[in-house]
All heavy atoms as TSV, in Angstrom:
chain	resi	resn	atom	element	x	y	z
A	1	ALA	N	N	10.899	-8.661	-10.398
A	1	ALA	CA	C	11.508	-9.786	-11.088
A	1	ALA	C	C	10.423	-10.768	-11.515
A	1	ALA	O	O	9.393	-10.886	-10.864
A	1	ALA	CB	C	12.512	-10.486	-10.187
A	2	GLN	N	N	10.687	-11.448	-12.579
A	2	GLN	CA	C	9.759	-12.462	-13.042
A	2	GLN	C	C	9.863	-13.684	-12.136
A	2	GLN	O	O	10.947	-14.035	-11.666
A	2	GLN	CB	C	10.075	-12.840	-14.471
A	2	GLN	CG	C	8.912	-13.467	-15.161
A	2	GLN	CD	C	8.965	-13.233	-16.654
A	2	GLN	OE1	O	9.948	-12.735	-17.176
A	2	GLN	NE2	N	7.917	-13.574	-17.348
A	3	THR	N	N	8.752	-14.328	-11.892
A	3	THR	CA	C	8.732	-15.494	-11.015
A	3	THR	C	C	7.775	-16.529	-11.574
A	3	THR	O	O	6.971	-16.226	-12.457
A	3	THR	CB	C	8.321	-15.092	-9.581
A	3	THR	OG1	O	8.451	-16.208	-8.722
A	3	THR	CG2	C	6.894	-14.586	-9.534
A	4	THR	N	N	7.852	-17.742	-11.068
A	4	THR	CA	C	6.925	-18.792	-11.468
A	4	THR	C	C	6.044	-19.146	-10.278
A	4	THR	O	O	6.462	-19.021	-9.127
A	4	THR	CB	C	7.673	-20.049	-11.941
A	4	THR	OG1	O	8.509	-20.504	-10.883
A	4	THR	CG2	C	8.517	-19.757	-13.163
A	5	LEU	N	N	4.846	-19.588	-10.571
A	5	LEU	CA	C	3.932	-19.995	-9.510
A	5	LEU	C	C	4.441	-21.255	-8.826
A	5	LEU	O	O	5.095	-22.091	-9.459
A	5	LEU	CB	C	2.546	-20.263	-10.094
A	5	LEU	CG	C	1.817	-19.065	-10.687
A	5	LEU	CD1	C	0.546	-19.521	-11.391
A	5	LEU	CD2	C	1.503	-18.048	-9.623
A	6	PRO	N	N	4.144	-21.419	-7.536
A	6	PRO	CA	C	4.517	-22.671	-6.872
A	6	PRO	C	C	3.831	-23.847	-7.566
A	6	PRO	O	O	2.705	-23.714	-8.061
A	6	PRO	CB	C	3.975	-22.503	-5.449
A	6	PRO	CG	C	3.697	-21.060	-5.284
A	6	PRO	CD	C	3.456	-20.494	-6.645
A	7	SER	N	N	4.499	-24.986	-7.598
A	7	SER	CA	C	3.940	-26.140	-8.302
A	7	SER	C	C	2.682	-26.673	-7.622
A	7	SER	O	O	1.784	-27.159	-8.281
A	7	SER	CB	C	4.982	-27.245	-8.411
A	7	SER	OG	O	5.416	-27.630	-7.131
A	8	ALA	N	N	2.611	-26.575	-6.315
A	8	ALA	CA	C	1.436	-27.065	-5.592
A	8	ALA	C	C	1.351	-26.382	-4.242
A	8	ALA	O	O	2.362	-26.038	-3.645
A	8	ALA	CB	C	1.522	-28.572	-5.406
A	9	TRP	N	N	0.143	-26.177	-3.780
A	9	TRP	CA	C	-0.067	-25.648	-2.446
A	9	TRP	C	C	-1.097	-26.536	-1.767
A	9	TRP	O	O	-1.802	-27.296	-2.422
A	9	TRP	CB	C	-0.533	-24.193	-2.487
A	9	TRP	CG	C	-1.815	-23.968	-3.219
A	9	TRP	CD1	C	-1.949	-23.728	-4.559
A	9	TRP	CD2	C	-3.133	-24.015	-2.693
A	9	TRP	NE1	N	-3.267	-23.607	-4.884
A	9	TRP	CE2	C	-4.033	-23.775	-3.741
A	9	TRP	CE3	C	-3.661	-24.223	-1.430
A	9	TRP	CZ2	C	-5.411	-23.753	-3.572
A	9	TRP	CZ3	C	-5.036	-24.187	-1.256
A	9	TRP	CH2	C	-5.888	-23.955	-2.320
A	10	SER	N	N	-1.166	-26.454	-0.446
A	10	SER	CA	C	-2.080	-27.315	0.295
A	10	SER	C	C	-2.720	-26.541	1.442
A	10	SER	O	O	-2.012	-25.969	2.275
A	10	SER	CB	C	-1.329	-28.524	0.842
A	10	SER	OG	O	-2.141	-29.242	1.736
A	11	ALA	N	N	-4.030	-26.561	1.496
A	11	ALA	CA	C	-4.743	-25.944	2.615
A	11	ALA	C	C	-4.543	-26.750	3.895
A	11	ALA	O	O	-4.599	-26.206	4.989
A	11	ALA	CB	C	-6.230	-25.827	2.289
A	12	GLU	N	N	-4.260	-28.041	3.760
A	12	GLU	CA	C	-4.087	-28.895	4.938
A	12	GLU	C	C	-2.797	-28.570	5.699
A	12	GLU	O	O	-2.752	-28.673	6.917
A	12	GLU	CB	C	-4.097	-30.381	4.540
A	12	GLU	CG	C	-5.482	-30.930	4.280
A	12	GLU	CD	C	-6.091	-30.410	2.984
A	12	GLU	OE1	O	-5.362	-30.315	1.966
A	12	GLU	OE2	O	-7.280	-30.070	2.989
A	13	ARG	N	N	-1.746	-28.204	5.022
A	13	ARG	CA	C	-0.481	-27.917	5.704
A	13	ARG	C	C	-0.324	-26.424	6.024
A	13	ARG	O	O	0.668	-25.998	6.606
A	13	ARG	CB	C	0.711	-28.415	4.898
A	13	ARG	CG	C	0.970	-27.651	3.625
A	13	ARG	CD	C	2.247	-28.114	2.935
A	13	ARG	NE	N	2.298	-27.511	1.614
A	13	ARG	CZ	C	2.289	-28.177	0.487
A	13	ARG	NH1	N	2.264	-29.487	0.493
A	13	ARG	NH2	N	2.335	-27.542	-0.661
A	14	ALA	N	N	-1.318	-25.627	5.647
A	14	ALA	CA	C	-1.254	-24.185	5.843
A	14	ALA	C	C	-1.255	-23.832	7.331
A	14	ALA	O	O	-1.872	-24.506	8.151
A	14	ALA	CB	C	-2.420	-23.510	5.150
A	15	VAL	N	N	-0.540	-22.764	7.646
A	15	VAL	CA	C	-0.447	-22.268	9.017
A	15	VAL	C	C	-1.404	-21.090	9.155
A	15	VAL	O	O	-1.271	-20.077	8.467
A	15	VAL	CB	C	1.000	-21.834	9.346
A	15	VAL	CG1	C	1.081	-21.254	10.743
A	15	VAL	CG2	C	1.952	-23.008	9.171
A	16	GLU	N	N	-2.360	-21.251	10.041
A	16	GLU	CA	C	-3.397	-20.240	10.216
A	16	GLU	C	C	-2.893	-19.086	11.079
A	16	GLU	O	O	-2.077	-19.275	11.976
A	16	GLU	CB	C	-4.621	-20.881	10.866
A	16	GLU	CG	C	-5.859	-20.030	10.792
A	16	GLU	CD	C	-7.106	-20.784	11.229
A	16	GLU	OE1	O	-7.299	-21.931	10.785
A	16	GLU	OE2	O	-7.888	-20.207	12.005
A	17	PHE	N	N	-3.410	-17.884	10.805
A	17	PHE	CA	C	-3.097	-16.716	11.619
A	17	PHE	C	C	-4.316	-15.810	11.661
A	17	PHE	O	O	-5.255	-15.975	10.894
A	17	PHE	CB	C	-1.879	-15.959	11.065
A	17	PHE	CG	C	-2.087	-15.404	9.689
A	17	PHE	CD1	C	-2.542	-14.112	9.511
A	17	PHE	CD2	C	-1.834	-16.177	8.568
A	17	PHE	CE1	C	-2.746	-13.599	8.235
A	17	PHE	CE2	C	-2.021	-15.681	7.295
A	17	PHE	CZ	C	-2.476	-14.390	7.137
A	18	ARG	N	N	-4.308	-14.857	12.580
A	18	ARG	CA	C	-5.434	-13.940	12.723
A	18	ARG	C	C	-5.029	-12.534	12.317
A	18	ARG	O	O	-3.916	-12.104	12.582
A	18	ARG	CB	C	-5.918	-13.920	14.165
A	18	ARG	CG	C	-6.515	-15.218	14.584
A	18	ARG	CD	C	-6.968	-15.155	16.017
A	18	ARG	NE	N	-7.364	-16.485	16.411
A	18	ARG	CZ	C	-8.486	-16.752	17.035
A	18	ARG	NH1	N	-9.297	-15.786	17.364
A	18	ARG	NH2	N	-8.782	-17.990	17.340
A	19	LEU	N	N	-5.969	-11.849	11.689
A	19	LEU	CA	C	-5.793	-10.448	11.390
A	19	LEU	C	C	-6.455	-9.646	12.511
A	19	LEU	O	O	-7.151	-10.198	13.348
A	19	LEU	CB	C	-6.402	-10.106	10.028
A	19	LEU	CG	C	-5.735	-10.802	8.836
A	19	LEU	CD1	C	-6.457	-10.466	7.548
A	19	LEU	CD2	C	-4.279	-10.387	8.728
A	20	GLY	N	N	-6.269	-8.346	12.522
A	20	GLY	CA	C	-6.734	-7.512	13.622
A	20	GLY	C	C	-8.212	-7.599	13.968
A	20	GLY	O	O	-8.572	-7.733	15.122
A	21	ASN	N	N	-9.095	-7.541	12.984
A	21	ASN	CA	C	-10.528	-7.500	13.263
A	21	ASN	C	C	-11.142	-8.892	13.224
A	21	ASN	O	O	-10.780	-9.698	12.371
A	21	ASN	CB	C	-11.239	-6.611	12.238
A	21	ASN	CG	C	-10.789	-5.173	12.321
A	21	ASN	OD1	O	-10.427	-4.696	13.390
A	21	ASN	ND2	N	-10.801	-4.489	11.194
A	22	PRO	N	N	-12.098	-9.173	14.125
A	22	PRO	CA	C	-12.797	-10.466	14.059
A	22	PRO	C	C	-13.548	-10.589	12.735
A	22	PRO	O	O	-14.133	-9.619	12.247
A	22	PRO	CB	C	-13.788	-10.400	15.223
A	22	PRO	CG	C	-13.296	-9.307	16.110
A	22	PRO	CD	C	-12.536	-8.360	15.246
A	23	THR	N	N	-13.506	-11.763	12.156
A	23	THR	CA	C	-14.161	-12.004	10.869
A	23	THR	C	C	-14.579	-13.463	10.790
A	23	THR	O	O	-14.073	-14.301	11.544
A	23	THR	CB	C	-13.208	-11.651	9.700
A	23	THR	OG1	O	-13.860	-11.964	8.476
A	23	THR	CG2	C	-11.909	-12.403	9.785
A	24	SER	N	N	-15.479	-13.772	9.886
A	24	SER	CA	C	-15.903	-15.163	9.706
A	24	SER	C	C	-14.910	-15.940	8.852
A	24	SER	O	O	-14.996	-17.155	8.755
A	24	SER	CB	C	-17.293	-15.216	9.084
A	24	SER	OG	O	-17.270	-14.607	7.808
A	25	LEU	N	N	-13.956	-15.241	8.225
A	25	LEU	CA	C	-12.938	-15.907	7.405
A	25	LEU	C	C	-11.755	-16.333	8.262
A	25	LEU	O	O	-11.393	-15.662	9.229
A	25	LEU	CB	C	-12.454	-14.978	6.299
A	25	LEU	CG	C	-13.477	-14.607	5.231
A	25	LEU	CD1	C	-12.889	-13.583	4.283
A	25	LEU	CD2	C	-13.947	-15.828	4.481
A	26	ARG	N	N	-11.142	-17.456	7.877
A	26	ARG	CA	C	-9.904	-17.919	8.513
A	26	ARG	C	C	-8.796	-17.773	7.490
A	26	ARG	O	O	-8.955	-18.162	6.326
A	26	ARG	CB	C	-10.060	-19.364	8.965
A	26	ARG	CG	C	-11.078	-19.486	10.086
A	26	ARG	CD	C	-11.448	-20.903	10.474
A	26	ARG	NE	N	-10.358	-21.849	10.372
A	26	ARG	CZ	C	-10.522	-23.138	10.116
A	26	ARG	NH1	N	-11.724	-23.629	9.919
A	26	ARG	NH2	N	-9.495	-23.943	10.037
A	27	TYR	N	N	-7.667	-17.229	7.909
A	27	TYR	CA	C	-6.554	-16.933	7.012
A	27	TYR	C	C	-5.366	-17.823	7.323
A	27	TYR	O	O	-5.100	-18.154	8.480
A	27	TYR	CB	C	-6.139	-15.470	7.148
A	27	TYR	CG	C	-7.258	-14.513	6.870
A	27	TYR	CD1	C	-7.902	-13.836	7.898
A	27	TYR	CD2	C	-7.688	-14.290	5.568
A	27	TYR	CE1	C	-8.931	-12.960	7.635
A	27	TYR	CE2	C	-8.727	-13.410	5.299
A	27	TYR	CZ	C	-9.339	-12.754	6.339
A	27	TYR	OH	O	-10.358	-11.880	6.076
A	28	ALA	N	N	-4.613	-18.185	6.272
A	28	ALA	CA	C	-3.451	-19.051	6.452
A	28	ALA	C	C	-2.469	-18.830	5.305
A	28	ALA	O	O	-2.815	-18.273	4.269
A	28	ALA	CB	C	-3.885	-20.517	6.496
A	29	ILE	N	N	-1.239	-19.284	5.524
A	29	ILE	CA	C	-0.194	-19.289	4.499
A	29	ILE	C	C	0.385	-20.695	4.450
A	29	ILE	O	O	0.663	-21.295	5.483
A	29	ILE	CB	C	0.910	-18.270	4.815
A	29	ILE	CG1	C	0.364	-16.854	4.673
A	29	ILE	CG2	C	2.122	-18.467	3.907
A	29	ILE	CD1	C	1.350	-15.773	5.041
A	30	ASP	N	N	0.560	-21.210	3.237
A	30	ASP	CA	C	1.215	-22.512	3.071
A	30	ASP	C	C	2.721	-22.275	3.185
A	30	ASP	O	O	3.324	-21.631	2.324
A	30	ASP	CB	C	0.869	-23.098	1.706
A	30	ASP	CG	C	1.518	-24.444	1.464
A	30	ASP	OD1	O	2.428	-24.838	2.226
A	30	ASP	OD2	O	1.131	-25.113	0.490
A	31	PRO	N	N	3.366	-22.788	4.240
A	31	PRO	CA	C	4.790	-22.508	4.450
A	31	PRO	C	C	5.702	-23.057	3.359
A	31	PRO	O	O	6.790	-22.527	3.151
A	31	PRO	CB	C	5.090	-23.145	5.808
A	31	PRO	CG	C	4.020	-24.147	6.020
A	31	PRO	CD	C	2.818	-23.650	5.283
A	32	GLN	N	N	5.278	-24.078	2.637
A	32	GLN	CA	C	6.121	-24.625	1.573
A	32	GLN	C	C	6.175	-23.721	0.350
A	32	GLN	O	O	6.991	-23.924	-0.540
A	32	GLN	CB	C	5.665	-26.030	1.199
A	32	GLN	CG	C	5.989	-27.031	2.281
A	32	GLN	CD	C	5.721	-28.456	1.839
A	32	GLN	OE1	O	5.381	-28.728	0.696
A	32	GLN	NE2	N	5.885	-29.384	2.762
A	33	THR	N	N	5.305	-22.715	0.291
A	33	THR	CA	C	5.309	-21.788	-0.832
A	33	THR	C	C	6.018	-20.482	-0.480
A	33	THR	O	O	6.172	-19.621	-1.339
A	33	THR	CB	C	3.876	-21.452	-1.280
A	33	THR	OG1	O	3.189	-20.760	-0.222
A	33	THR	CG2	C	3.113	-22.719	-1.647
A	34	LEU	N	N	6.467	-20.332	0.741
A	34	LEU	CA	C	7.104	-19.100	1.210
A	34	LEU	C	C	8.536	-19.009	0.701
A	34	LEU	O	O	9.348	-19.906	0.928
A	34	LEU	CB	C	7.082	-19.074	2.732
A	34	LEU	CG	C	7.594	-17.824	3.422
A	34	LEU	CD1	C	6.726	-16.636	3.094
A	34	LEU	CD2	C	7.639	-18.047	4.916
A	35	THR	N	N	8.838	-17.927	-0.037
A	35	THR	CA	C	10.193	-17.710	-0.551
A	35	THR	C	C	10.564	-16.233	-0.389
A	35	THR	O	O	9.692	-15.369	-0.301
A	35	THR	CB	C	10.310	-18.065	-2.051
A	35	THR	OG1	O	9.448	-17.219	-2.803
A	35	THR	CG2	C	9.983	-19.523	-2.321
A	36	VAL	N	N	11.859	-15.981	-0.341
A	36	VAL	CA	C	12.379	-14.622	-0.369
A	36	VAL	C	C	13.281	-14.538	-1.592
A	36	VAL	O	O	14.298	-15.231	-1.668
A	36	VAL	CB	C	13.164	-14.265	0.906
A	36	VAL	CG1	C	13.697	-12.843	0.832
A	36	VAL	CG2	C	12.295	-14.457	2.146
A	37	GLY	N	N	12.894	-13.711	-2.544
A	37	GLY	CA	C	13.634	-13.610	-3.794
A	37	GLY	C	C	14.854	-12.719	-3.689
A	37	GLY	O	O	14.991	-11.936	-2.752
A	38	GLU	N	N	15.735	-12.845	-4.664
A	38	GLU	CA	C	16.918	-11.986	-4.730
A	38	GLU	C	C	16.537	-10.518	-4.873
A	38	GLU	O	O	17.318	-9.631	-4.542
A	38	GLU	CB	C	17.807	-12.414	-5.902
A	38	GLU	CG	C	18.482	-13.747	-5.680
A	38	GLU	CD	C	19.393	-14.132	-6.826
A	38	GLU	OE1	O	19.786	-13.239	-7.617
A	38	GLU	OE2	O	19.706	-15.321	-6.944
A	39	ASP	N	N	15.300	-10.274	-5.339
A	39	ASP	CA	C	14.797	-8.911	-5.486
A	39	ASP	C	C	14.216	-8.351	-4.182
A	39	ASP	O	O	13.688	-7.251	-4.144
A	39	ASP	CB	C	13.745	-8.855	-6.592
A	39	ASP	CG	C	12.592	-9.825	-6.369
A	39	ASP	OD1	O	12.602	-10.584	-5.376
A	39	ASP	OD2	O	11.670	-9.839	-7.196
A	40	GLY	N	N	14.287	-9.134	-3.093
A	40	GLY	CA	C	13.789	-8.686	-1.794
A	40	GLY	C	C	12.301	-8.864	-1.600
A	40	GLY	O	O	11.739	-8.399	-0.614
A	41	VAL	N	N	11.644	-9.557	-2.519
A	41	VAL	CA	C	10.199	-9.764	-2.422
A	41	VAL	C	C	9.920	-11.097	-1.727
A	41	VAL	O	O	10.477	-12.130	-2.085
A	41	VAL	CB	C	9.536	-9.734	-3.815
A	41	VAL	CG1	C	8.050	-10.045	-3.725
A	41	VAL	CG2	C	9.754	-8.383	-4.467
A	42	VAL	N	N	9.043	-11.048	-0.723
A	42	VAL	CA	C	8.591	-12.256	-0.027
A	42	VAL	C	C	7.338	-12.734	-0.755
A	42	VAL	O	O	6.374	-11.980	-0.919
A	42	VAL	CB	C	8.271	-11.955	1.451
A	42	VAL	CG1	C	7.767	-13.202	2.158
A	42	VAL	CG2	C	9.495	-11.388	2.159
A	43	ARG	N	N	7.350	-13.999	-1.202
A	43	ARG	CA	C	6.226	-14.556	-1.958
A	43	ARG	C	C	5.666	-15.767	-1.226
A	43	ARG	O	O	6.414	-16.525	-0.615
A	43	ARG	CB	C	6.683	-14.949	-3.362
A	43	ARG	CG	C	7.102	-13.757	-4.205
A	43	ARG	CD	C	7.628	-14.201	-5.574
A	43	ARG	NE	N	7.951	-13.069	-6.406
A	43	ARG	CZ	C	9.149	-12.463	-6.414
A	43	ARG	NH1	N	10.129	-12.922	-5.649
A	43	ARG	NH2	N	9.359	-11.419	-7.204
A	44	TYR	N	N	4.341	-15.946	-1.347
A	44	TYR	CA	C	3.671	-17.032	-0.630
A	44	TYR	C	C	2.264	-17.221	-1.186
A	44	TYR	O	O	1.720	-16.347	-1.854
A	44	TYR	CB	C	3.580	-16.710	0.864
A	44	TYR	CG	C	2.998	-15.341	1.128
A	44	TYR	CD1	C	1.628	-15.152	1.199
A	44	TYR	CD2	C	3.829	-14.231	1.237
A	44	TYR	CE1	C	1.093	-13.890	1.390
A	44	TYR	CE2	C	3.298	-12.972	1.434
A	44	TYR	CZ	C	1.935	-12.810	1.516
A	44	TYR	OH	O	1.406	-11.553	1.690
A	45	VAL	N	N	1.664	-18.378	-0.872
A	45	VAL	CA	C	0.257	-18.613	-1.182
A	45	VAL	C	C	-0.539	-18.291	0.076
A	45	VAL	O	O	-0.313	-18.865	1.142
A	45	VAL	CB	C	-0.002	-20.065	-1.645
A	45	VAL	CG1	C	-1.502	-20.327	-1.755
A	45	VAL	CG2	C	0.673	-20.324	-2.981
A	46	PHE	N	N	-1.451	-17.336	-0.064
A	46	PHE	CA	C	-2.334	-16.876	1.001
A	46	PHE	C	C	-3.673	-17.572	0.819
A	46	PHE	O	O	-4.216	-17.597	-0.289
A	46	PHE	CB	C	-2.490	-15.355	0.888
A	46	PHE	CG	C	-3.501	-14.762	1.816
A	46	PHE	CD1	C	-3.159	-14.466	3.114
A	46	PHE	CD2	C	-4.784	-14.493	1.375
A	46	PHE	CE1	C	-4.090	-13.898	3.977
A	46	PHE	CE2	C	-5.716	-13.932	2.226
A	46	PHE	CZ	C	-5.376	-13.634	3.528
A	47	ILE	N	N	-4.216	-18.147	1.875
A	47	ILE	CA	C	-5.454	-18.917	1.794
A	47	ILE	C	C	-6.491	-18.290	2.722
A	47	ILE	O	O	-6.202	-18.014	3.880
A	47	ILE	CB	C	-5.206	-20.384	2.202
A	47	ILE	CG1	C	-4.171	-21.006	1.255
A	47	ILE	CG2	C	-6.506	-21.177	2.200
A	47	ILE	CD1	C	-3.573	-22.292	1.757
A	48	ALA	N	N	-7.698	-18.075	2.196
A	48	ALA	CA	C	-8.821	-17.592	2.991
A	48	ALA	C	C	-9.919	-18.648	2.918
A	48	ALA	O	O	-10.305	-19.078	1.832
A	48	ALA	CB	C	-9.332	-16.260	2.468
A	49	ARG	N	N	-10.403	-19.064	4.093
A	49	ARG	CA	C	-11.433	-20.105	4.152
A	49	ARG	C	C	-12.662	-19.544	4.867
A	49	ARG	O	O	-12.541	-18.983	5.957
A	49	ARG	CB	C	-10.913	-21.327	4.895
A	49	ARG	CG	C	-11.860	-22.501	4.884
A	49	ARG	CD	C	-11.374	-23.648	5.736
A	49	ARG	NE	N	-10.005	-23.995	5.467
A	49	ARG	CZ	C	-9.590	-25.177	5.059
A	49	ARG	NH1	N	-10.433	-26.139	4.878
A	49	ARG	NH2	N	-8.305	-25.404	4.856
A	50	SER	N	N	-13.831	-19.715	4.260
A	50	SER	CA	C	-15.069	-19.221	4.869
A	50	SER	C	C	-15.608	-20.251	5.858
A	50	SER	O	O	-15.179	-21.403	5.880
A	50	SER	CB	C	-16.120	-18.940	3.795
A	50	SER	OG	O	-16.628	-20.157	3.289
A	51	SER	N	N	-16.577	-19.814	6.649
A	51	SER	CA	C	-17.181	-20.727	7.623
A	51	SER	C	C	-17.939	-21.859	6.934
A	51	SER	O	O	-18.145	-22.915	7.515
A	51	SER	CB	C	-18.104	-19.957	8.562
A	51	SER	OG	O	-19.081	-19.262	7.812
A	52	SER	N	N	-18.315	-21.681	5.663
A	52	SER	CA	C	-18.999	-22.746	4.916
A	52	SER	C	C	-18.018	-23.724	4.278
A	52	SER	O	O	-18.417	-24.725	3.711
A	52	SER	CB	C	-19.895	-22.145	3.836
A	52	SER	OG	O	-19.108	-21.522	2.836
A	53	GLY	N	N	-16.692	-23.404	4.344
A	53	GLY	CA	C	-15.678	-24.295	3.797
A	53	GLY	C	C	-15.123	-23.873	2.450
A	53	GLY	O	O	-14.205	-24.509	1.934
A	54	ALA	N	N	-15.670	-22.814	1.848
A	54	ALA	CA	C	-15.150	-22.329	0.563
A	54	ALA	C	C	-13.729	-21.787	0.762
A	54	ALA	O	O	-13.435	-21.147	1.763
A	54	ALA	CB	C	-16.051	-21.242	0.010
A	55	ILE	N	N	-12.854	-22.071	-0.210
A	55	ILE	CA	C	-11.453	-21.660	-0.114
A	55	ILE	C	C	-11.078	-20.785	-1.301
A	55	ILE	O	O	-11.397	-21.109	-2.442
A	55	ILE	CB	C	-10.523	-22.888	-0.078
A	55	ILE	CG1	C	-10.744	-23.687	1.194
A	55	ILE	CG2	C	-9.062	-22.471	-0.197
A	55	ILE	CD1	C	-9.935	-24.956	1.265
A	56	ASN	N	N	-10.401	-19.681	-1.009
A	56	ASN	CA	C	-9.772	-18.841	-2.029
A	56	ASN	C	C	-8.280	-18.849	-1.748
A	56	ASN	O	O	-7.865	-18.676	-0.592
A	56	ASN	CB	C	-10.283	-17.402	-1.974
A	56	ASN	CG	C	-11.650	-17.265	-2.580
A	56	ASN	OD1	O	-11.922	-17.810	-3.637
A	56	ASN	ND2	N	-12.528	-16.541	-1.913
A	57	ALA	N	N	-7.480	-19.052	-2.769
A	57	ALA	CA	C	-6.028	-19.040	-2.619
A	57	ALA	C	C	-5.446	-18.003	-3.572
A	57	ALA	O	O	-5.841	-17.931	-4.740
A	57	ALA	CB	C	-5.444	-20.418	-2.912
A	58	LEU	N	N	-4.528	-17.195	-3.062
A	58	LEU	CA	C	-3.899	-16.142	-3.846
A	58	LEU	C	C	-2.391	-16.268	-3.725
A	58	LEU	O	O	-1.868	-16.546	-2.640
A	58	LEU	CB	C	-4.311	-14.765	-3.313
A	58	LEU	CG	C	-5.801	-14.491	-3.217
A	58	LEU	CD1	C	-6.049	-13.248	-2.394
A	58	LEU	CD2	C	-6.383	-14.328	-4.604
A	59	TYR	N	N	-1.687	-16.036	-4.817
A	59	TYR	CA	C	-0.234	-15.988	-4.787
A	59	TYR	C	C	0.140	-14.522	-4.665
A	59	TYR	O	O	-0.218	-13.712	-5.517
A	59	TYR	CB	C	0.347	-16.613	-6.053
A	59	TYR	CG	C	1.843	-16.717	-6.060
A	59	TYR	CD1	C	2.512	-17.388	-5.039
A	59	TYR	CD2	C	2.596	-16.167	-7.076
A	59	TYR	CE1	C	3.895	-17.499	-5.052
A	59	TYR	CE2	C	3.973	-16.278	-7.101
A	59	TYR	CZ	C	4.614	-16.949	-6.081
A	59	TYR	OH	O	5.977	-17.050	-6.086
A	60	GLU	N	N	0.812	-14.164	-3.586
A	60	GLU	CA	C	1.113	-12.766	-3.297
A	60	GLU	C	C	2.605	-12.537	-3.191
A	60	GLU	O	O	3.364	-13.441	-2.856
A	60	GLU	CB	C	0.461	-12.335	-1.980
A	60	GLU	CG	C	-1.041	-12.401	-2.000
A	60	GLU	CD	C	-1.676	-11.853	-0.732
A	60	GLU	OE1	O	-0.977	-11.719	0.297
A	60	GLU	OE2	O	-2.876	-11.550	-0.768
A	61	GLY	N	N	3.000	-11.306	-3.445
A	61	GLY	CA	C	4.371	-10.878	-3.255
A	61	GLY	C	C	4.377	-9.570	-2.489
A	61	GLY	O	O	3.589	-8.672	-2.780
A	62	VAL	N	N	5.253	-9.462	-1.489
A	62	VAL	CA	C	5.343	-8.266	-0.655
A	62	VAL	C	C	6.786	-7.780	-0.642
A	62	VAL	O	O	7.702	-8.548	-0.354
A	62	VAL	CB	C	4.892	-8.559	0.794
A	62	VAL	CG1	C	5.045	-7.329	1.665
A	62	VAL	CG2	C	3.473	-9.061	0.830
A	63	ARG	N	N	6.963	-6.517	-0.982
A	63	ARG	CA	C	8.278	-5.882	-0.852
A	63	ARG	C	C	8.158	-4.931	0.332
A	63	ARG	O	O	7.617	-3.838	0.226
A	63	ARG	CB	C	8.677	-5.136	-2.117
A	63	ARG	CG	C	10.029	-4.446	-1.976
A	63	ARG	CD	C	10.502	-3.809	-3.274
A	63	ARG	NE	N	10.977	-4.875	-4.158
A	63	ARG	CZ	C	10.606	-4.992	-5.423
A	63	ARG	NH1	N	9.765	-4.146	-5.962
A	63	ARG	NH2	N	11.093	-5.953	-6.171
A	64	CYS	N	N	8.637	-5.381	1.486
A	64	CYS	CA	C	8.493	-4.622	2.732
A	64	CYS	C	C	9.194	-3.272	2.681
A	64	CYS	O	O	8.697	-2.301	3.235
A	64	CYS	CB	C	9.004	-5.442	3.910
A	64	CYS	SG	S	8.095	-6.978	4.144
A	65	GLN	N	N	10.333	-3.213	2.014
A	65	GLN	CA	C	11.133	-1.991	1.962
A	65	GLN	C	C	10.343	-0.806	1.396
A	65	GLN	O	O	10.508	0.319	1.822
A	65	GLN	CB	C	12.397	-2.226	1.147
A	65	GLN	CG	C	13.374	-1.075	1.177
A	65	GLN	CD	C	14.645	-1.420	0.416
A	65	GLN	OE1	O	14.648	-2.265	-0.482
A	65	GLN	NE2	N	15.731	-0.783	0.779
A	66	THR	N	N	9.453	-1.089	0.438
A	66	THR	CA	C	8.688	-0.023	-0.199
A	66	THR	C	C	7.184	-0.156	0.039
A	66	THR	O	O	6.398	0.577	-0.566
A	66	THR	CB	C	8.954	-0.003	-1.712
A	66	THR	OG1	O	8.634	-1.303	-2.239
A	66	THR	CG2	C	10.399	0.339	-2.024
A	67	ALA	N	N	6.780	-1.087	0.892
A	67	ALA	CA	C	5.368	-1.332	1.226
A	67	ALA	C	C	4.526	-1.642	-0.010
A	67	ALA	O	O	3.377	-1.217	-0.129
A	67	ALA	CB	C	4.782	-0.150	1.991
A	68	GLU	N	N	5.081	-2.417	-0.944
A	68	GLU	CA	C	4.361	-2.818	-2.154
A	68	GLU	C	C	3.825	-4.239	-1.995
A	68	GLU	O	O	4.500	-5.100	-1.445
A	68	GLU	CB	C	5.288	-2.795	-3.356
A	68	GLU	CG	C	5.769	-1.422	-3.741
A	68	GLU	CD	C	6.775	-1.497	-4.862
A	68	GLU	OE1	O	6.337	-1.493	-6.039
A	68	GLU	OE2	O	7.975	-1.579	-4.571
A	69	VAL	N	N	2.615	-4.452	-2.517
A	69	VAL	CA	C	1.991	-5.787	-2.504
A	69	VAL	C	C	1.429	-6.043	-3.894
A	69	VAL	O	O	0.791	-5.169	-4.471
A	69	VAL	CB	C	0.859	-5.875	-1.473
A	69	VAL	CG1	C	0.199	-7.229	-1.512
A	69	VAL	CG2	C	1.364	-5.570	-0.073
A	70	LYS	N	N	1.664	-7.244	-4.406
A	70	LYS	CA	C	1.059	-7.651	-5.681
A	70	LYS	C	C	0.430	-9.016	-5.493
A	70	LYS	O	O	0.971	-9.871	-4.818
A	70	LYS	CB	C	2.094	-7.715	-6.797
A	70	LYS	CG	C	2.525	-6.341	-7.261
A	70	LYS	CD	C	3.247	-6.427	-8.566
A	70	LYS	CE	C	3.603	-5.025	-9.017
A	70	LYS	NZ	N	4.178	-5.026	-10.333
A	71	VAL	N	N	-0.723	-9.205	-6.120
A	71	VAL	CA	C	-1.448	-10.477	-6.062
A	71	VAL	C	C	-1.414	-11.094	-7.431
A	71	VAL	O	O	-1.626	-10.451	-8.419
A	71	VAL	CB	C	-2.908	-10.262	-5.612
A	71	VAL	CG1	C	-3.664	-11.556	-5.601
A	71	VAL	CG2	C	-2.926	-9.612	-4.236
């Protein structure tokens, strides 16, 4: 389904989580951007922060039923 980008995201309100392997990156999701569409796709802004403070933010969609991911 067609979707629109969230109007704003914030690294400050993001909830951090850990992935399986130790890494120098810290990962988080901004909970205000988390939605579940009528098409069954979970969408959110994913944030990766390096130890130097650089931030990358990606808008992702995951359809768990079919194991599909789009960035």
